[in-house]
PDB file with SEQRES, HELIX, SHEET and CRYST1 records, atoms N, CA, C and O in Angstrom:
SEQRES   1 A   80  GLU LYS GLU GLU THR PHE GLN VAL LEU MET GLY GLU LEU          
SEQRES   2 A   80  GLU ALA GLU VAL CYS GLU LYS VAL THR VAL LEU LYS PRO          
SEQRES   3 A   80  GLY ASP SER VAL THR ILE ASP ARG GLY ALA PRO HIS ALA          
SEQRES   4 A   80  PHE TRP THR GLN THR GLY MET ILE MET GLU GLU ILE SER          
SEQRES   5 A   80  THR THR HIS ILE LYS GLY ASP SER ILE TYR GLU ASP GLU          
SEQRES   6 A   80  ASN ILE SER SER ASP PRO THR HIS ARG LYS THR GLU LEU          
SEQRES   7 A   80  VAL LEU                                                      
HELIX    1 AA1 PRO A   71  HIS A   73  5                                   3    
SHEET    1 AA1 3 LYS A  20  LEU A  24  0                                        
SHEET    2 AA1 3 LEU A  13  VAL A  17 -1                                        
SHEET    3 AA1 3 HIS A  38  TRP A  41 -1                                        
SHEET    1 AA2 3 SER A  29  ILE A  32  0                                        
SHEET    2 AA2 3 GLU A   4  GLY A  11 -1                                        
SHEET    3 AA2 3 MET A  46  SER A  52 -1                                        
CRYST1    1.000    1.000    1.000  90.00  90.00  90.00 P 1           1          
ATOM      1  N   GLU A   1      10.464   5.934  -5.494  1.00  0.00           N  
ATOM      2  CA  GLU A   1      11.442   5.418  -6.455  1.00  0.00           C  
ATOM      3  C   GLU A   1      10.904   4.304  -7.326  1.00  0.00           C  
ATOM      4  O   GLU A   1      11.592   3.826  -8.227  1.00  0.00           O  
ATOM      5  N   LYS A   2       9.643   3.878  -7.053  1.00  0.00           N  
ATOM      6  CA  LYS A   2       9.093   2.768  -7.855  1.00  0.00           C  
ATOM      7  C   LYS A   2       7.623   2.975  -8.102  1.00  0.00           C  
ATOM      8  O   LYS A   2       6.949   3.697  -7.368  1.00  0.00           O  
ATOM      9  N   GLU A   3       7.106   2.305  -9.192  1.00  0.00           N  
ATOM     10  CA  GLU A   3       5.693   2.301  -9.414  1.00  0.00           C  
ATOM     11  C   GLU A   3       5.116   1.172  -8.551  1.00  0.00           C  
ATOM     12  O   GLU A   3       5.702   0.102  -8.391  1.00  0.00           O  
ATOM     13  N   GLU A   4       3.934   1.477  -8.006  1.00  0.00           N  
ATOM     14  CA  GLU A   4       3.307   0.467  -7.096  1.00  0.00           C  
ATOM     15  C   GLU A   4       1.821   0.371  -7.485  1.00  0.00           C  
ATOM     16  O   GLU A   4       1.207   1.376  -7.840  1.00  0.00           O  
ATOM     17  N   THR A   5       1.252  -0.835  -7.418  1.00  0.00           N  
ATOM     18  CA  THR A   5      -0.168  -1.024  -7.634  1.00  0.00           C  
ATOM     19  C   THR A   5      -0.683  -1.759  -6.343  1.00  0.00           C  
ATOM     20  O   THR A   5      -0.119  -2.770  -5.926  1.00  0.00           O  
ATOM     21  N   PHE A   6      -1.695  -1.249  -5.778  1.00  0.00           N  
ATOM     22  CA  PHE A   6      -2.278  -1.812  -4.590  1.00  0.00           C  
ATOM     23  C   PHE A   6      -3.734  -2.270  -4.912  1.00  0.00           C  
ATOM     24  O   PHE A   6      -4.542  -1.525  -5.466  1.00  0.00           O  
ATOM     25  N   GLN A   7      -4.010  -3.536  -4.531  1.00  0.00           N  
ATOM     26  CA  GLN A   7      -5.326  -4.069  -4.721  1.00  0.00           C  
ATOM     27  C   GLN A   7      -5.954  -4.516  -3.431  1.00  0.00           C  
ATOM     28  O   GLN A   7      -5.317  -5.237  -2.663  1.00  0.00           O  
ATOM     29  N   VAL A   8      -7.155  -4.128  -3.164  1.00  0.00           N  
ATOM     30  CA  VAL A   8      -7.871  -4.439  -1.890  1.00  0.00           C  
ATOM     31  C   VAL A   8      -8.423  -5.764  -2.089  1.00  0.00           C  
ATOM     32  O   VAL A   8      -9.143  -5.984  -3.062  1.00  0.00           O  
ATOM     33  N   LEU A   9      -8.111  -6.764  -1.145  1.00  0.00           N  
ATOM     34  CA  LEU A   9      -8.648  -8.088  -1.121  1.00  0.00           C  
ATOM     35  C   LEU A   9      -9.829  -8.270  -0.173  1.00  0.00           C  
ATOM     36  O   LEU A   9     -10.764  -9.019  -0.456  1.00  0.00           O  
ATOM     37  N   MET A  10      -9.763  -7.551   0.986  1.00  0.00           N  
ATOM     38  CA  MET A  10     -10.884  -7.600   1.927  1.00  0.00           C  
ATOM     39  C   MET A  10     -10.924  -6.297   2.683  1.00  0.00           C  
ATOM     40  O   MET A  10      -9.884  -5.669   2.884  1.00  0.00           O  
ATOM     41  N   GLY A  11     -12.125  -5.866   3.117  1.00  0.00           N  
ATOM     42  CA  GLY A  11     -12.251  -4.651   3.843  1.00  0.00           C  
ATOM     43  C   GLY A  11     -12.350  -3.435   2.942  1.00  0.00           C  
ATOM     44  O   GLY A  11     -12.565  -3.541   1.734  1.00  0.00           O  
ATOM     45  N   GLU A  12     -12.184  -2.262   3.576  1.00  0.00           N  
ATOM     46  CA  GLU A  12     -12.261  -1.005   2.902  1.00  0.00           C  
ATOM     47  C   GLU A  12     -11.032  -0.183   3.207  1.00  0.00           C  
ATOM     48  O   GLU A  12     -10.570  -0.172   4.348  1.00  0.00           O  
ATOM     49  N   LEU A  13     -10.480   0.514   2.208  1.00  0.00           N  
ATOM     50  CA  LEU A  13      -9.245   1.325   2.363  1.00  0.00           C  
ATOM     51  C   LEU A  13      -9.449   2.718   1.832  1.00  0.00           C  
ATOM     52  O   LEU A  13     -10.060   2.849   0.771  1.00  0.00           O  
ATOM     53  N   GLU A  14      -9.037   3.670   2.413  1.00  0.00           N  
ATOM     54  CA  GLU A  14      -9.003   5.054   1.882  1.00  0.00           C  
ATOM     55  C   GLU A  14      -7.679   5.342   1.459  1.00  0.00           C  
ATOM     56  O   GLU A  14      -6.747   5.228   2.255  1.00  0.00           O  
ATOM     57  N   ALA A  15      -7.495   5.724   0.219  1.00  0.00           N  
ATOM     58  CA  ALA A  15      -6.155   6.020  -0.392  1.00  0.00           C  
ATOM     59  C   ALA A  15      -6.137   7.527  -0.774  1.00  0.00           C  
ATOM     60  O   ALA A  15      -7.066   8.034  -1.403  1.00  0.00           O  
ATOM     61  N   GLU A  16      -5.041   8.222  -0.369  1.00  0.00           N  
ATOM     62  CA  GLU A  16      -4.820   9.551  -0.781  1.00  0.00           C  
ATOM     63  C   GLU A  16      -3.603   9.621  -1.728  1.00  0.00           C  
ATOM     64  O   GLU A  16      -2.471   9.382  -1.308  1.00  0.00           O  
ATOM     65  N   VAL A  17      -3.852   9.950  -3.008  1.00  0.00           N  
ATOM     66  CA  VAL A  17      -2.763   9.987  -3.966  1.00  0.00           C  
ATOM     67  C   VAL A  17      -2.770  11.415  -4.557  1.00  0.00           C  
ATOM     68  O   VAL A  17      -3.757  11.871  -5.135  1.00  0.00           O  
ATOM     69  N   CYS A  18      -1.665  12.068  -4.390  1.00  0.00           N  
ATOM     70  CA  CYS A  18      -1.552  13.450  -4.906  1.00  0.00           C  
ATOM     71  C   CYS A  18      -2.682  14.347  -4.409  1.00  0.00           C  
ATOM     72  O   CYS A  18      -3.210  15.181  -5.145  1.00  0.00           O  
ATOM     73  N   GLU A  19      -3.045  14.148  -3.113  1.00  0.00           N  
ATOM     74  CA  GLU A  19      -4.020  15.003  -2.433  1.00  0.00           C  
ATOM     75  C   GLU A  19      -5.515  14.685  -2.766  1.00  0.00           C  
ATOM     76  O   GLU A  19      -6.434  15.345  -2.281  1.00  0.00           O  
ATOM     77  N   LYS A  20      -5.715  13.586  -3.662  1.00  0.00           N  
ATOM     78  CA  LYS A  20      -7.036  13.104  -3.920  1.00  0.00           C  
ATOM     79  C   LYS A  20      -7.397  11.877  -3.121  1.00  0.00           C  
ATOM     80  O   LYS A  20      -6.623  10.920  -3.162  1.00  0.00           O  
ATOM     81  N   VAL A  21      -8.465  11.814  -2.419  1.00  0.00           N  
ATOM     82  CA  VAL A  21      -8.895  10.691  -1.647  1.00  0.00           C  
ATOM     83  C   VAL A  21      -9.899   9.825  -2.368  1.00  0.00           C  
ATOM     84  O   VAL A  21     -10.872  10.332  -2.925  1.00  0.00           O  
ATOM     85  N   THR A  22      -9.672   8.505  -2.364  1.00  0.00           N  
ATOM     86  CA  THR A  22     -10.527   7.584  -2.935  1.00  0.00           C  
ATOM     87  C   THR A  22     -10.765   6.438  -1.994  1.00  0.00           C  
ATOM     88  O   THR A  22      -9.861   5.990  -1.289  1.00  0.00           O  
ATOM     89  N   VAL A  23     -12.048   5.947  -1.988  1.00  0.00           N  
ATOM     90  CA  VAL A  23     -12.397   4.780  -1.155  1.00  0.00           C  
ATOM     91  C   VAL A  23     -12.304   3.542  -2.061  1.00  0.00           C  
ATOM     92  O   VAL A  23     -12.900   3.482  -3.137  1.00  0.00           O  
ATOM     93  N   LEU A  24     -11.550   2.585  -1.592  1.00  0.00           N  
ATOM     94  CA  LEU A  24     -11.392   1.360  -2.346  1.00  0.00           C  
ATOM     95  C   LEU A  24     -12.017   0.163  -1.551  1.00  0.00           C  
ATOM     96  O   LEU A  24     -11.907   0.060  -0.329  1.00  0.00           O  
ATOM     97  N   LYS A  25     -12.653  -0.693  -2.311  1.00  0.00           N  
ATOM     98  CA  LYS A  25     -13.387  -1.921  -1.745  1.00  0.00           C  
ATOM     99  C   LYS A  25     -12.755  -3.112  -2.399  1.00  0.00           C  
ATOM    100  O   LYS A  25     -11.930  -2.946  -3.297  1.00  0.00           O  
ATOM    101  N   PRO A  26     -13.111  -4.330  -1.981  1.00  0.00           N  
ATOM    102  CA  PRO A  26     -12.528  -5.507  -2.487  1.00  0.00           C  
ATOM    103  C   PRO A  26     -12.652  -5.494  -4.055  1.00  0.00           C  
ATOM    104  O   PRO A  26     -13.702  -5.215  -4.634  1.00  0.00           O  
ATOM    105  N   GLY A  27     -11.561  -5.798  -4.640  1.00  0.00           N  
ATOM    106  CA  GLY A  27     -11.454  -5.845  -6.154  1.00  0.00           C  
ATOM    107  C   GLY A  27     -10.940  -4.544  -6.750  1.00  0.00           C  
ATOM    108  O   GLY A  27     -10.504  -4.508  -7.901  1.00  0.00           O  
ATOM    109  N   ASP A  28     -10.995  -3.458  -5.950  1.00  0.00           N  
ATOM    110  CA  ASP A  28     -10.593  -2.198  -6.504  1.00  0.00           C  
ATOM    111  C   ASP A  28      -9.041  -2.076  -6.388  1.00  0.00           C  
ATOM    112  O   ASP A  28      -8.452  -2.694  -5.501  1.00  0.00           O  
ATOM    113  N   SER A  29      -8.420  -1.338  -7.219  1.00  0.00           N  
ATOM    114  CA  SER A  29      -6.950  -1.143  -7.189  1.00  0.00           C  
ATOM    115  C   SER A  29      -6.617   0.319  -7.474  1.00  0.00           C  
ATOM    116  O   SER A  29      -7.417   1.054  -8.054  1.00  0.00           O  
ATOM    117  N   VAL A  30      -5.458   0.711  -7.066  1.00  0.00           N  
ATOM    118  CA  VAL A  30      -4.891   2.007  -7.453  1.00  0.00           C  
ATOM    119  C   VAL A  30      -3.438   1.842  -7.705  1.00  0.00           C  
ATOM    120  O   VAL A  30      -2.726   1.131  -6.997  1.00  0.00           O  
ATOM    121  N   THR A  31      -2.984   2.560  -8.798  1.00  0.00           N  
ATOM    122  CA  THR A  31      -1.582   2.582  -9.178  1.00  0.00           C  
ATOM    123  C   THR A  31      -0.939   3.888  -8.814  1.00  0.00           C  
ATOM    124  O   THR A  31      -1.445   4.956  -9.159  1.00  0.00           O  
ATOM    125  N   ILE A  32       0.187   3.813  -8.109  1.00  0.00           N  
ATOM    126  CA  ILE A  32       0.930   4.956  -7.714  1.00  0.00           C  
ATOM    127  C   ILE A  32       2.128   5.166  -8.632  1.00  0.00           C  
ATOM    128  O   ILE A  32       2.968   4.268  -8.696  1.00  0.00           O  
ATOM    129  N   ASP A  33       2.262   6.196  -9.292  1.00  0.00           N  
ATOM    130  CA  ASP A  33       3.394   6.494 -10.103  1.00  0.00           C  
ATOM    131  C   ASP A  33       4.563   6.813  -9.325  1.00  0.00           C  
ATOM    132  O   ASP A  33       4.408   7.246  -8.183  1.00  0.00           O  
ATOM    133  N   ARG A  34       5.783   6.641  -9.834  1.00  0.00           N  
ATOM    134  CA  ARG A  34       7.009   6.936  -9.173  1.00  0.00           C  
ATOM    135  C   ARG A  34       6.983   8.366  -8.645  1.00  0.00           C  
ATOM    136  O   ARG A  34       6.639   9.291  -9.381  1.00  0.00           O  
ATOM    137  N   GLY A  35       7.345   8.557  -7.373  1.00  0.00           N  
ATOM    138  CA  GLY A  35       7.454   9.920  -6.838  1.00  0.00           C  
ATOM    139  C   GLY A  35       6.173  10.539  -6.400  1.00  0.00           C  
ATOM    140  O   GLY A  35       6.186  11.643  -5.854  1.00  0.00           O  
ATOM    141  N   ALA A  36       4.991   9.839  -6.624  1.00  0.00           N  
ATOM    142  CA  ALA A  36       3.749  10.495  -6.206  1.00  0.00           C  
ATOM    143  C   ALA A  36       3.462  10.351  -4.757  1.00  0.00           C  
ATOM    144  O   ALA A  36       3.483   9.215  -4.284  1.00  0.00           O  
ATOM    145  N   PRO A  37       3.201  11.349  -4.013  1.00  0.00           N  
ATOM    146  CA  PRO A  37       2.892  11.274  -2.586  1.00  0.00           C  
ATOM    147  C   PRO A  37       1.700  10.459  -2.341  1.00  0.00           C  
ATOM    148  O   PRO A  37       0.735  10.601  -3.092  1.00  0.00           O  
ATOM    149  N   HIS A  38       1.657   9.606  -1.357  1.00  0.00           N  
ATOM    150  CA  HIS A  38       0.446   8.770  -1.201  1.00  0.00           C  
ATOM    151  C   HIS A  38       0.324   8.277   0.309  1.00  0.00           C  
ATOM    152  O   HIS A  38       1.334   8.151   1.001  1.00  0.00           O  
ATOM    153  N   ALA A  39      -0.795   8.038   0.733  1.00  0.00           N  
ATOM    154  CA  ALA A  39      -1.118   7.570   2.126  1.00  0.00           C  
ATOM    155  C   ALA A  39      -2.295   6.684   2.100  1.00  0.00           C  
ATOM    156  O   ALA A  39      -3.141   6.811   1.215  1.00  0.00           O  
ATOM    157  N   PHE A  40      -2.399   5.731   3.088  1.00  0.00           N  
ATOM    158  CA  PHE A  40      -3.473   4.832   3.206  1.00  0.00           C  
ATOM    159  C   PHE A  40      -3.963   4.785   4.632  1.00  0.00           C  
ATOM    160  O   PHE A  40      -3.148   4.905   5.547  1.00  0.00           O  
ATOM    161  N   TRP A  41      -5.288   4.613   4.879  1.00  0.00           N  
ATOM    162  CA  TRP A  41      -5.801   4.374   6.193  1.00  0.00           C  
ATOM    163  C   TRP A  41      -7.107   3.622   6.021  1.00  0.00           C  
ATOM    164  O   TRP A  41      -7.703   3.603   4.945  1.00  0.00           O  
ATOM    165  N   THR A  42      -7.543   2.991   7.137  1.00  0.00           N  
ATOM    166  CA  THR A  42      -8.788   2.200   7.210  1.00  0.00           C  
ATOM    167  C   THR A  42      -9.421   2.417   8.588  1.00  0.00           C  
ATOM    168  O   THR A  42      -8.724   2.534   9.595  1.00  0.00           O  
ATOM    169  N   GLN A  43     -10.728   2.467   8.607  1.00  0.00           N  
ATOM    170  CA  GLN A  43     -11.473   2.577   9.817  1.00  0.00           C  
ATOM    171  C   GLN A  43     -11.915   1.121  10.325  1.00  0.00           C  
ATOM    172  O   GLN A  43     -12.171   0.926  11.513  1.00  0.00           O  
ATOM    173  N   THR A  44     -11.987   0.155   9.400  1.00  0.00           N  
ATOM    174  CA  THR A  44     -12.518  -1.154   9.651  1.00  0.00           C  
ATOM    175  C   THR A  44     -11.485  -2.241   9.592  1.00  0.00           C  
ATOM    176  O   THR A  44     -11.779  -3.347  10.047  1.00  0.00           O  
ATOM    177  N   GLY A  45     -10.334  -2.031   9.087  1.00  0.00           N  
ATOM    178  CA  GLY A  45      -9.332  -3.066   8.834  1.00  0.00           C  
ATOM    179  C   GLY A  45      -9.453  -3.519   7.326  1.00  0.00           C  
ATOM    180  O   GLY A  45     -10.507  -3.387   6.705  1.00  0.00           O  
ATOM    181  N   MET A  46      -8.387  -4.023   6.814  1.00  0.00           N  
ATOM    182  CA  MET A  46      -8.333  -4.465   5.429  1.00  0.00           C  
ATOM    183  C   MET A  46      -7.163  -5.285   5.140  1.00  0.00           C  
ATOM    184  O   MET A  46      -6.211  -5.299   5.920  1.00  0.00           O  
ATOM    185  N   ILE A  47      -7.178  -5.996   4.023  1.00  0.00           N  
ATOM    186  CA  ILE A  47      -6.075  -6.717   3.510  1.00  0.00           C  
ATOM    187  C   ILE A  47      -5.871  -6.307   2.098  1.00  0.00           C  
ATOM    188  O   ILE A  47      -6.832  -6.313   1.329  1.00  0.00           O  
ATOM    189  N   MET A  48      -4.643  -5.936   1.688  1.00  0.00           N  
ATOM    190  CA  MET A  48      -4.344  -5.515   0.398  1.00  0.00           C  
ATOM    191  C   MET A  48      -3.075  -6.162  -0.030  1.00  0.00           C  
ATOM    192  O   MET A  48      -2.248  -6.581   0.780  1.00  0.00           O  
ATOM    193  N   GLU A  49      -2.926  -6.240  -1.431  1.00  0.00           N  
ATOM    194  CA  GLU A  49      -1.653  -6.701  -1.905  1.00  0.00           C  
ATOM    195  C   GLU A  49      -1.000  -5.540  -2.699  1.00  0.00           C  
ATOM    196  O   GLU A  49      -1.668  -4.647  -3.223  1.00  0.00           O  
ATOM    197  N   GLU A  50       0.332  -5.615  -2.750  1.00  0.00           N  
ATOM    198  CA  GLU A  50       1.151  -4.627  -3.458  1.00  0.00           C  
ATOM    199  C   GLU A  50       1.961  -5.295  -4.562  1.00  0.00           C  
ATOM    200  O   GLU A  50       2.629  -6.299  -4.316  1.00  0.00           O  
ATOM    201  N   ILE A  51       1.911  -4.770  -5.733  1.00  0.00           N  
ATOM    202  CA  ILE A  51       2.660  -5.204  -6.831  1.00  0.00           C  
ATOM    203  C   ILE A  51       3.606  -4.047  -7.226  1.00  0.00           C  
ATOM    204  O   ILE A  51       3.114  -2.978  -7.587  1.00  0.00           O  
ATOM    205  N   SER A  52       4.876  -4.210  -7.176  1.00  0.00           N  
ATOM    206  CA  SER A  52       5.781  -3.117  -7.436  1.00  0.00           C  
ATOM    207  C   SER A  52       6.791  -3.485  -8.538  1.00  0.00           C  
ATOM    208  O   SER A  52       7.048  -4.655  -8.820  1.00  0.00           O  
ATOM    209  N   THR A  53       7.353  -2.416  -9.148  1.00  0.00           N  
ATOM    210  CA  THR A  53       8.319  -2.633 -10.228  1.00  0.00           C  
ATOM    211  C   THR A  53       9.593  -3.187  -9.701  1.00  0.00           C  
ATOM    212  O   THR A  53      10.328  -3.853 -10.431  1.00  0.00           O  
ATOM    213  N   THR A  54       9.898  -2.921  -8.386  1.00  0.00           N  
ATOM    214  CA  THR A  54      11.081  -3.481  -7.749  1.00  0.00           C  
ATOM    215  C   THR A  54      10.945  -3.412  -6.287  1.00  0.00           C  
ATOM    216  O   THR A  54       9.998  -2.805  -5.786  1.00  0.00           O  
ATOM    217  N   HIS A  55      11.842  -4.005  -5.572  1.00  0.00           N  
ATOM    218  CA  HIS A  55      11.808  -3.921  -4.076  1.00  0.00           C  
ATOM    219  C   HIS A  55      12.933  -3.051  -3.613  1.00  0.00           C  
ATOM    220  O   HIS A  55      14.095  -3.273  -3.953  1.00  0.00           O  
ATOM    221  N   ILE A  56      12.589  -2.078  -2.851  1.00  0.00           N  
ATOM    222  CA  ILE A  56      13.567  -1.105  -2.263  1.00  0.00           C  
ATOM    223  C   ILE A  56      13.497  -1.186  -0.793  1.00  0.00           C  
ATOM    224  O   ILE A  56      12.453  -0.880  -0.218  1.00  0.00           O  
ATOM    225  N   LYS A  57      14.497  -1.563  -0.175  1.00  0.00           N  
ATOM    226  CA  LYS A  57      14.578  -1.674   1.370  1.00  0.00           C  
ATOM    227  C   LYS A  57      14.371  -0.322   1.946  1.00  0.00           C  
ATOM    228  O   LYS A  57      14.989   0.658   1.529  1.00  0.00           O  
ATOM    229  N   GLY A  58      13.466  -0.269   2.941  1.00  0.00           N  
ATOM    230  CA  GLY A  58      13.232   0.977   3.715  1.00  0.00           C  
ATOM    231  C   GLY A  58      12.427   1.980   2.933  1.00  0.00           C  
ATOM    232  O   GLY A  58      12.546   3.177   3.197  1.00  0.00           O  
ATOM    233  N   ASP A  59      11.607   1.560   1.976  1.00  0.00           N  
ATOM    234  CA  ASP A  59      10.881   2.456   1.188  1.00  0.00           C  
ATOM    235  C   ASP A  59       9.547   2.868   1.806  1.00  0.00           C  
ATOM    236  O   ASP A  59       8.855   3.718   1.246  1.00  0.00           O  
ATOM    237  N   SER A  60       9.177   2.300   2.920  1.00  0.00           N  
ATOM    238  CA  SER A  60       7.854   2.547   3.501  1.00  0.00           C  
ATOM    239  C   SER A  60       7.994   3.220   4.815  1.00  0.00           C  
ATOM    240  O   SER A  60       8.897   2.896   5.587  1.00  0.00           O  
ATOM    241  N   ILE A  61       7.121   4.158   5.099  1.00  0.00           N  
ATOM    242  CA  ILE A  61       7.117   4.900   6.348  1.00  0.00           C  
ATOM    243  C   ILE A  61       5.711   4.668   7.007  1.00  0.00           C  
ATOM    244  O   ILE A  61       4.699   4.856   6.333  1.00  0.00           O  
ATOM    245  N   TYR A  62       5.641   4.294   8.213  1.00  0.00           N  
ATOM    246  CA  TYR A  62       4.403   4.013   8.839  1.00  0.00           C  
ATOM    247  C   TYR A  62       4.224   4.882  10.103  1.00  0.00           C  
ATOM    248  O   TYR A  62       5.083   4.879  10.985  1.00  0.00           O  
ATOM    249  N   GLU A  63       3.133   5.604  10.182  1.00  0.00           N  
ATOM    250  CA  GLU A  63       2.833   6.461  11.355  1.00  0.00           C  
ATOM    251  C   GLU A  63       2.229   5.683  12.504  1.00  0.00           C  
ATOM    252  O   GLU A  63       2.366   6.008  13.684  1.00  0.00           O  
ATOM    253  N   ASP A  64       1.517   4.576  12.052  1.00  0.00           N  
ATOM    254  CA  ASP A  64       0.807   3.618  13.037  1.00  0.00           C  
ATOM    255  C   ASP A  64       1.878   2.740  13.655  1.00  0.00           C  
ATOM    256  O   ASP A  64       2.516   1.956  12.952  1.00  0.00           O  
ATOM    257  N   GLU A  65       2.090   2.863  15.000  1.00  0.00           N  
ATOM    258  CA  GLU A  65       3.094   2.096  15.718  1.00  0.00           C  
ATOM    259  C   GLU A  65       2.726   0.561  15.724  1.00  0.00           C  
ATOM    260  O   GLU A  65       3.588  -0.267  16.018  1.00  0.00           O  
ATOM    261  N   ASN A  66       1.504   0.206  15.416  1.00  0.00           N  
ATOM    262  CA  ASN A  66       1.084  -1.212  15.343  1.00  0.00           C  
ATOM    263  C   ASN A  66       1.623  -1.922  14.102  1.00  0.00           C  
ATOM    264  O   ASN A  66       1.662  -3.150  14.035  1.00  0.00           O  
ATOM    265  N   ILE A  67       2.030  -1.129  13.136  1.00  0.00           N  
ATOM    266  CA  ILE A  67       2.470  -1.739  11.859  1.00  0.00           C  
ATOM    267  C   ILE A  67       4.059  -1.882  11.988  1.00  0.00           C  
ATOM    268  O   ILE A  67       4.784  -0.908  12.191  1.00  0.00           O  
ATOM    269  N   SER A  68       4.503  -3.122  11.856  1.00  0.00           N  
ATOM    270  CA  SER A  68       5.950  -3.345  11.985  1.00  0.00           C  
ATOM    271  C   SER A  68       6.746  -2.621  10.912  1.00  0.00           C  
ATOM    272  O   SER A  68       6.309  -2.578   9.762  1.00  0.00           O  
ATOM    273  N   SER A  69       7.872  -2.064  11.237  1.00  0.00           N  
ATOM    274  CA  SER A  69       8.737  -1.467  10.261  1.00  0.00           C  
ATOM    275  C   SER A  69       9.617  -2.568   9.572  1.00  0.00           C  
ATOM    276  O   SER A  69      10.308  -2.292   8.591  1.00  0.00           O  
ATOM    277  N   ASP A  70       9.571  -3.773  10.096  1.00  0.00           N  
ATOM    278  CA  ASP A  70      10.316  -4.867   9.485  1.00  0.00           C  
ATOM    279  C   ASP A  70       9.464  -5.515   8.410  1.00  0.00           C  
ATOM    280  O   ASP A  70       8.453  -6.151   8.709  1.00  0.00           O  
ATOM    281  N   PRO A  71       9.862  -5.357   7.187  1.00  0.00           N  
ATOM    282  CA  PRO A  71       9.004  -5.854   6.031  1.00  0.00           C  
ATOM    283  C   PRO A  71       8.811  -7.369   6.036  1.00  0.00           C  
ATOM    284  O   PRO A  71       7.848  -7.843   5.433  1.00  0.00           O  
ATOM    285  N   THR A  72       9.639  -8.120   6.656  1.00  0.00           N  
ATOM    286  CA  THR A  72       9.416  -9.550   6.708  1.00  0.00           C  
ATOM    287  C   THR A  72       8.201  -9.921   7.546  1.00  0.00           C  
ATOM    288  O   THR A  72       7.711 -11.046   7.455  1.00  0.00           O  
ATOM    289  N   HIS A  73       7.712  -9.002   8.352  1.00  0.00           N  
ATOM    290  CA  HIS A  73       6.519  -9.223   9.201  1.00  0.00           C  
ATOM    291  C   HIS A  73       5.247  -8.760   8.563  1.00  0.00           C  
ATOM    292  O   HIS A  73       4.155  -8.939   9.102  1.00  0.00           O  
ATOM    293  N   ARG A  74       5.411  -8.114   7.316  1.00  0.00           N  
ATOM    294  CA  ARG A  74       4.094  -7.581   6.773  1.00  0.00           C  
ATOM    295  C   ARG A  74       4.123  -7.765   5.194  1.00  0.00           C  
ATOM    296  O   ARG A  74       3.091  -7.532   4.563  1.00  0.00           O  
ATOM    297  N   LYS A  75       5.256  -8.169   4.552  1.00  0.00           N  
ATOM    298  CA  LYS A  75       5.308  -8.357   3.189  1.00  0.00           C  
ATOM    299  C   LYS A  75       5.792  -9.734   2.813  1.00  0.00           C  
ATOM    300  O   LYS A  75       6.556 -10.359   3.549  1.00  0.00           O  
ATOM    301  N   THR A  76       5.361 -10.191   1.701  1.00  0.00           N  
ATOM    302  CA  THR A  76       5.798 -11.496   1.111  1.00  0.00           C  
ATOM    303  C   THR A  76       6.454 -11.100  -0.199  1.00  0.00           C  
ATOM    304  O   THR A  76       5.786 -10.584  -1.095  1.00  0.00           O  
ATOM    305  N   GLU A  77       7.759 -11.336  -0.321  1.00  0.00           N  
ATOM    306  CA  GLU A  77       8.504 -11.016  -1.511  1.00  0.00           C  
ATOM    307  C   GLU A  77       8.401 -12.172  -2.511  1.00  0.00           C  
ATOM    308  O   GLU A  77       8.706 -13.307  -2.147  1.00  0.00           O  
ATOM    309  N   LEU A  78       7.988 -11.929  -3.740  1.00  0.00           N  
ATOM    310  CA  LEU A  78       7.851 -12.999  -4.784  1.00  0.00           C  
ATOM    311  C   LEU A  78       9.113 -12.987  -5.598  1.00  0.00           C  
ATOM    312  O   LEU A  78       9.381 -12.001  -6.285  1.00  0.00           O  
ATOM    313  N   VAL A  79       9.894 -14.026  -5.553  1.00  0.00           N  
ATOM    314  CA  VAL A  79      11.118 -14.073  -6.373  1.00  0.00           C  
ATOM    315  C   VAL A  79      10.933 -15.063  -7.481  1.00  0.00           C  
ATOM    316  O   VAL A  79      10.552 -16.211  -7.257  1.00  0.00           O  
ATOM    317  N   LEU A  80      11.211 -14.604  -8.697  1.00  0.00           N  
ATOM    318  CA  LEU A  80      11.038 -15.456  -9.902  1.00  0.00           C  
ATOM    319  C   LEU A  80      12.301 -15.981 -10.388  1.00  0.00           C  
ATOM    320  O   LEU A  80      12.326 -16.707 -11.382  1.00  0.00           O  
TER     321      LEU A  80                                                      
END                                                                             
């Protein structure tokens, strides 16, 4: 439902967007258009930031049980 841009701050991230896999390193970013299927994973751990057009509650699905489904435990919302 929203456009998202993810930027890797530390570590290495593999991003699959519309069935194309890209390896992202610190400083790299990827923009996901509205409705584009995408997934992320890492073998080494990483820190990334997300910049979105809007905040939509319940918009993320995580297969990894170690990632909290509660966004207050993994996201910081910037209110202007």
